[in-house]
C-alpha positions in Angstrom: 131.3 106.1 138.4 127.6 106.9 138.2 125.2 105.4 135.6 125.1 108.8 133.9 128.9 108.9 133.7 129.0 105.4 132.4 126.6 106.5 129.6 129.0 109.3 128.6 127.4 112.0 130.7 124.2 111.8 128.7 122.0 113.1 131.5 123.7 116.5 131.3 122.9 116.6 127.6 119.2 116.5 128.4 119.3 119.8 130.3 118.2 121.9 127.4 115.0 119.9 127.0 114.0 118.5 130.4 112.6 121.1 132.8 109.9 121.2 135.4 106.4 121.1 133.9 103.6 123.5 134.8 100.8 122.5 137.2 97.7 121.2 135.5 99.3 119.7 132.4 102.0 117.5 134.0 101.3 114.4 132.0 101.0 116.1 128.7 104.1 118.3 129.1 106.2 115.5 130.5 105.2 113.4 127.5 106.1 116.2 125.1 109.6 116.7 126.6 110.5 113.0 126.7 109.3 112.7 123.1 111.6 115.5 122.2 114.5 113.7 123.9 113.8 110.6 121.7 113.1 112.5 118.5 116.2 114.7 118.9 118.3 111.6 119.5 119.7 113.0 122.7 119.6 109.5 123.9 120.7 107.3 121.0 118.9 104.2 119.8 119.6 101.4 122.3 120.6 104.0 124.9 119.1 104.2 128.4 116.9 107.1 129.7 117.8 108.4 133.1 116.4 106.5 136.1 112.8 107.1 137.0 113.7 109.0 140.1 115.9 111.4 138.2 113.4 111.9 135.4 110.6 112.5 137.9 112.7 115.1 139.8 113.8 116.9 136.7 110.2 117.1 135.4 108.7 117.9 138.7 106.1 115.1 138.5 105.3 112.0 140.5 106.8 108.6 139.6 103.2 107.4 139.0 102.7 110.1 136.4 106.1 109.4 134.8 105.2 105.7 134.5 102.1 106.6 132.7 104.1 108.7 130.3 106.6 105.9 129.7 103.8 103.4 129.2 102.5 105.6 126.3 105.9 105.7 124.7 106.3 101.9 125.1 102.9 101.3 123.5 104.1 103.5 120.6 107.2 101.4 120.2 109.5 104.3 121.0 111.0 102.8 124.3 111.2 99.5 125.9 111.5 98.5 129.6 114.1 95.9 130.7 114.3 94.3 134.1 117.4 93.3 136.1 120.5 94.8 137.4 121.2 96.5 134.1 117.6 97.3 133.3 115.8 100.5 132.8 114.0 102.3 130.0 115.8 102.1 126.7 115.2 104.0 123.4 114.2 101.7 120.6 116.5 102.3 117.5 114.8 104.0 114.6 114.8 102.5 111.1 117.9 103.5 109.2 116.0 104.9 106.1 112.4 106.1 106.1 110.2 104.3 103.6 108.4 106.1 100.8 105.1 106.2 102.7 106.9 107.7 105.7 108.5 110.3 103.6 105.1 111.3 102.1 103.6 111.5 105.6 106.4 113.8 106.8 106.1 116.1 103.9 102.3 116.4 104.3 102.6 117.3 107.9 105.4 119.8 107.8 105.6 123.3 106.2 109.3 123.1 105.3 109.7 126.8 104.7 108.1 127.8 108.0 110.3 125.3 109.9 113.5 126.6 108.3 112.7 130.3 108.8 111.7 129.8 112.4 114.8 127.7 113.0 117.0 130.5 111.6 115.4 133.2 113.7 115.9 131.2 116.9 119.5 130.1 116.1 120.7 133.5 114.9 119.2 135.1 118.0 120.7 132.5 120.4 124.2 133.0 118.8 123.9 136.7 119.2 122.7 136.6 122.8 125.6 134.2 123.8 128.2 136.5 122.2 126.6 139.7 123.5 126.2 138.7 127.2 129.3 136.4 127.3 129.7 133.0 128.8 131.1 132.0 132.2 134.3 129.8 132.1 132.1 126.7 132.8 129.6 127.6 130.1 132.5 128.2 127.6 133.9 124.8 128.4 130.5 123.2 127.8 130.3 124.8 124.4 133.9 123.7 123.5 133.2 120.2 124.6 130.0 120.0 122.5 131.9 121.3 119.5 134.7 118.7 120.1 132.2 115.9 120.2 131.0 116.8 116.7 134.6 116.7 115.4 135.1 113.3 116.9 131.8 111.8 115.9 131.5 108.8 113.7 129.3 109.4 110.7 126.3 107.4 112.1 126.3 109.5 115.3 127.0 112.9 113.7 123.5 114.3 113.5 122.8 113.5 117.1 125.9 115.3 118.3 125.3 118.2 115.9 121.9 118.6 117.5 123.4 118.6 120.9 125.8 121.4 119.9 123.0 123.6 118.7 120.8 122.8 121.7 123.7 123.7 124.0 124.1 127.1 122.3 120.3 127.7 122.6 120.4 126.9 126.3 123.4 129.1 127.0 121.5 132.0 125.5 119.9 132.3 128.9 116.3 132.2 127.6 114.4 129.1 128.7 111.6 130.1 126.3 113.9 130.3 123.3 115.5 126.9 124.3 112.1 125.2 124.5 111.0 126.6 121.2 114.3 125.6 119.6 114.1 122.0 120.9 110.6 121.7 119.3 111.6 123.2 115.9 114.9 121.2 115.9 112.9 118.0 116.2 111.0 118.9 113.0 114.3 119.8 111.3 115.8 116.4 112.3 112.7 114.6 110.8 113.5 116.3 107.5 117.2 115.7 107.7 116.5 112.0 108.2 115.0 112.0 104.7 118.2 113.1 103.0 121.7 111.5 102.8 124.7 112.5 104.9 127.1 114.1 102.6 130.7 114.1 103.8 131.7 117.3 101.9 128.7 119.1 103.5 129.6 117.8 107.0 133.2 119.1 106.6 131.9 122.5 105.6 129.5 122.5 108.5 132.3 121.7 110.9 134.3 124.7 109.7 131.2 126.8 110.2 130.7 125.3 113.7 134.3 126.2 114.6 134.0 129.7 113.4 130.7 130.2 115.1 132.0 129.0 118.5 135.1 131.2 118.2 132.9 134.2 117.4 130.7 133.5 120.5 133.7 133.0 122.8 135.3 136.2 121.4 132.2 138.2 122.1 131.7 139.0 118.4 127.9 139.2 118.2 127.7 140.3 114.6 130.1 137.6 113.5 128.3 134.9 115.5 124.9 136.0 114.0 126.3 136.1 110.5 128.0 132.7 110.7 124.9 131.1 112.2 122.8 132.7 109.4 125.1 131.2 106.8 125.1 127.8 108.5 121.3 127.7 108.6 121.2 128.8 104.9 123.4 125.8 104.0 121.2 123.3 105.7 118.1 124.9 104.2 119.6 124.7 100.7 120.2 121.0 101.1 116.7 120.3 102.4 115.1 122.4 99.6 117.2 120.7 97.0 116.3 117.2 98.1 112.7 117.7 99.4 111.1 120.6 97.6 
């Protein structure tokens, strides 16, 4: 079993975010992408990032540049390095509940309406593209597996696996630009979601919507997929507005 397999196949889940950087801004773009991995919770708190060699290859940068990136993240308290046989770079768990000062900071820095509208445009578009162009058997199985993980998720891990499902759908749309934009806006959405409670009734409703959405995509029902995603985004937006506006 590989280290990635031992970690639950987490390396594959980073595919929507990690991609080769452009020449000239290797350090900055690599930092941005690994920050997204951390902020999106694709590697959970206490989890291990892929090995340096794999990360450097995925990002198309030298290991020297990667170490500079990881040093910045370590200085910011986002990751920690451990030595030894089971060592590596690990994500530092985030605080369970943001303090009042942190909430004020987030609200001051984020235009909630802009984030929610942009998220809806990207999500609805991705769902429509997947349904219109169809998925290969392998892609369809990836989508089903991402959905199944959300159904099986313990409450504490639900938002991370929900994020993974939506990122998988964005990636399967076939547009790397859309995927990159969605990863960025989803990080902002997750910052906002961290400020409100998890409501079991809402999660049950979301799961029914997820199931209907995936079925529409797999059936090639583009209109149905777009409408279900629009409805799903509207539900999340209503909660965020209710708690935060």
